[in-house]
C-alpha positions in Angstrom: -0.3 -0.2 0.2 1.5 3.6 -1.1 0.3 6.1 1.3 1.3 10.0 0.8 0.9 12.2 3.8 0.6 15.8 3.8 2.8 16.1 0.9 4.0 19.2 -0.2 6.4 21.2 -2.9 7.1 24.3 -3.2 10.2 25.1 -5.0 12.6 28.3 -4.5 11.9 29.5 -7.8 8.4 29.6 -7.6 6.2 32.3 -5.4 3.4 29.3 -4.8 3.5 25.5 -3.8 3.1 23.5 -7.0 1.5 20.9 -4.6 -0.1 21.3 -1.4 -1.0 19.2 0.9 -1.4 16.0 -0.9 -2.7 13.0 0.7 -3.7 9.6 -1.2 -3.6 6.1 -1.0 -3.3 3.6 -3.5 -3.5 -0.6 -3.1 -1.5 -2.7 -4.4 -2.8 -4.6 -7.9 -5.0 -0.9 -8.5 -4.7 1.0 -10.9 -4.9 5.0 -9.5 -5.9 7.4 -12.4 -4.7 11.0 -11.9 -6.2 13.7 -13.9 -5.6 17.5 -14.5 -4.5 20.2 -16.8 -1.1 21.0 -18.4 0.5 22.6 -15.5 -1.5 21.1 -12.6 1.6 19.4 -10.9 0.7 15.9 -12.4 4.2 15.1 -13.6 5.8 16.8 -10.7 4.1 14.4 -8.5 5.5 11.3 -10.6 8.8 12.5 -10.2 9.0 12.6 -6.7 7.5 9.5 -6.3 9.9 7.8 -8.5 12.7 9.6 -6.6 13.5 12.3 -9.1 12.7 15.0 -6.8 12.1 15.8 -3.3 9.2 16.9 -1.4 9.7 19.8 0.6 7.3 18.4 3.6 5.3 15.4 4.1 5.8 11.8 4.3 5.8 8.9 1.7 5.2 5.3 2.9 5.0 1.6 1.3 3.0 -0.2 4.1 4.8 0.8 7.2 8.3 2.4 6.1 8.8 5.5 5.4 10.3 6.0 2.1 13.4 8.2 1.5 14.2 9.3 -2.4 17.0 6.6 -2.3 14.3 4.1 -1.6 11.3 5.5 -4.3 13.9 5.0 -6.6 14.4 1.4 -6.3 10.3 1.0 -5.3 8.8 2.6 -8.9 9.5 2.6 -12.5 8.8 5.6 -14.1 7.8 6.1 -18.2 7.5 9.6 -18.9 5.3 11.2 -21.5 7.0 10.1 -25.0 9.3 7.7 -23.6 10.0 6.6 -27.5 12.1 9.5 -27.4 14.5 8.4 -24.8 15.4 5.1 -26.4 19.1 5.1 -26.4 20.0 1.4 -27.9 20.3 0.4 -31.0 18.2 -2.5 -30.7 15.4 -4.2 -28.2 17.9 -6.1 -26.6 20.2 -3.1 -26.0 17.4 -0.7 -24.6 16.7 -3.5 -22.2 20.1 -4.1 -21.2 20.7 -0.6 -20.4 22.3 -0.1 -17.0 21.5 -4.4 -16.6 24.3 -5.8 -18.2 23.8 -8.9 -16.1 20.4 -9.9 -17.6 19.8 -13.3 -17.8 17.3 -14.3 -21.5 14.6 -15.4 -19.6 14.2 -12.0 -17.7 14.1 -10.4 -21.2 11.6 -12.9 -22.6 9.7 -12.2 -19.2 9.6 -8.9 -19.8 8.7 -8.6 -23.2 6.1 -11.4 -23.0 4.5 -9.4 -20.4 4.1 -6.1 -22.8 3.2 -8.7 -25.7 6.6 -8.0 -27.8 7.9 -11.1 -27.2 7.6 -12.1 -31.2 9.8 -9.3 -32.4 13.6 -10.3 -33.2 16.0 -8.8 -30.3 17.9 -7.1 -32.9 14.8 -4.9 -34.2 15.4 -1.0 -33.8 13.0 1.0 -31.5 12.9 3.3 -33.7 11.6 0.9 -36.1 8.6 0.2 -33.8 4.9 1.3 -34.2 4.0 3.9 -31.4 2.4 1.2 -29.5 5.2 -1.0 -29.7 7.5 1.9 -28.8 5.4 2.0 -25.2 5.1 -1.2 -24.8 8.7 -1.3 -25.0 8.7 1.3 -22.5 6.9 -0.4 -20.2 9.4 -3.4 -20.6 12.2 -1.5 -19.8 10.6 -0.8 -16.6 9.4 -4.1 -15.9 13.0 -5.5 -16.3 13.4 -3.7 -12.9 10.6 -5.5 -10.9 9.2 -2.2 -9.3 6.4 -2.5 -6.5 4.8 0.9 -8.6 4.3 1.0 -11.8 4.0 5.2 -13.1 3.0 6.1 -16.4 2.8 10.0 -17.5 0.2 11.0 -20.6 0.7 7.0 -21.9 -1.8 7.4 -24.3 -0.9 10.7 -25.8 0.2 11.2 -29.6 -1.7 7.1 -29.7 -4.4 6.2 -32.5 -7.6 4.8 -30.7 -6.3 1.3 -31.9 -3.3 1.9 -30.2 -4.6 3.3 -27.3 -7.3 0.4 -26.9 -4.5 -2.2 -27.1 -2.5 -0.1 -24.4 -5.4 0.4 -22.0 -5.7 -3.7 -22.6 -2.7 -4.1 -21.0 -2.3 -2.1 -18.6 -5.6 -3.7 -17.4 -3.4 -6.7 -17.4 -0.3 -5.5 -16.0 -2.5 -3.8 -12.7 -3.3 -7.9 -11.7 0.4 -7.7 -10.5 1.4 -4.2 -9.9 0.1 -0.9 -8.5 -0.6 1.2 -11.3 -0.2 5.3 -11.1 -1.4 7.4 -14.1 -1.3 10.5 -15.0 -3.1 12.5 -17.5 -5.4 15.8 -19.1 -7.3 13.4 -21.3 -8.9 10.1 -19.3 -11.7 9.2 -21.7 -9.7 5.8 -22.9 -8.3 4.9 -19.0 -11.3 5.5 -16.9 -12.9 2.1 -17.2 -9.7 0.2 -15.5 -9.5 2.6 -13.1 -10.1 1.4 -9.3 -9.4 5.0 -7.9 -9.2 8.4 -9.3 -8.7 11.8 -8.4 -8.5 15.4 -10.0 -5.6 17.7 -9.7 -5.9 21.3 -10.1 -4.0 24.2 -8.8 -1.8 21.6 -6.9 -4.4 20.5 -4.6 -5.6 16.5 -5.3 -9.6 15.9 -4.8 -10.6 12.0 -4.6 -13.5 11.4 -7.4 -15.5 8.5 -8.1 -14.7 6.7 -11.3 -18.0 5.6 -11.9 -19.2 9.2 -12.0 -16.6 10.5 -14.0 -17.7 7.8 -16.7 -21.1 8.9 -16.6 -20.3 12.3 -17.0 -18.4 11.5 -20.0 -20.9 9.6 -21.7 -22.9 12.6 -21.1 -20.5 14.9 -22.8 -20.4 12.3 -25.9 -24.0 12.0 -26.2 -24.5 15.8 -26.2 -22.3 16.1 -29.2 -24.2 13.4 -30.9 
């Protein structure tokens, strides 16, 4: 179980805090969905939970253990928005082995099977993959690390409807093994698989019932017809 208690983030360069008194809980094998517009603090929150930034005040726990930035780096795996822009390996194998030269063949096969890429030759260039396959490879890179918490920043951004659907199905599968925390400005594709939802607005996190958001979204779509 992930717990955030009274978390604030107020960098010196900012007049006001970016995150304000954040409290949330996320259980194992659940997907949490945070919805907010650009500049709401979504990515900053993920960076804190990935140990890439440090909160100004507040506490983060996994079960009953209080976590430091070093703990968080080991606990979580973060897939950035447009992760394909950060690929460094010339092949799928090289991309998976970056930072993990000791990886065994069975670990590589397992990670690729988990994301549905086990049919591809390992010498395939990441740049030769489709957009959806590139997102899957980015997920495999994090799964290699066996994180307890898998975090995704705008995972459906830039994908067409069929690729978005495939990715949503994959996330539904992955949450049977991992805790997932996803941030997005457009939740329409992801609401159906979310166990918990929050809105993030000007640094304030507010819990909301996923079923209520689904109903609202359906009403808005119907009004456009």
